[in-house]
C-alpha positions, 0 to 999 in steps of 0.5 A, a space after each residue: 781898196 775892195 769892197 764887196 757887197 752881197 745880199 737877198 731879197 724877195 720880188 714877186 714882180 717881172 724882171 722889167 718891173 724890178 729894173 723899172 724901180 731901180 731906175 726910179 731915182 726920184 723914188 728915193 727921196 724921203 726914205 727914212 731910217 731910225 735914229 737910236 741916238 736921236 731916239 727917232 725917225 730921221 729923213 736919209 734922202 731928202 732929194 733925189 734925181 738922175 742926172 745926165 752926167 757927172 755934172 749935178 747941175 744936169 739932171 734927167 727924168 728917172 731911167 726907164 727900160 726905154 732909155 
């Protein structure tokens, strides 16, 4: 199976700032979407954390440029 994804977005900050936003995994918690079938906003991501490896019981701090 092959999956491809393409997109474009505007960002006026620095490259370092963009990388920091990508690394801020915990900031994804609370993201909402509009549910057409339920006619309202629903939470898509209730909990988000970076992991220290494949074991979900080993959370770590968000990724930074230094780590």
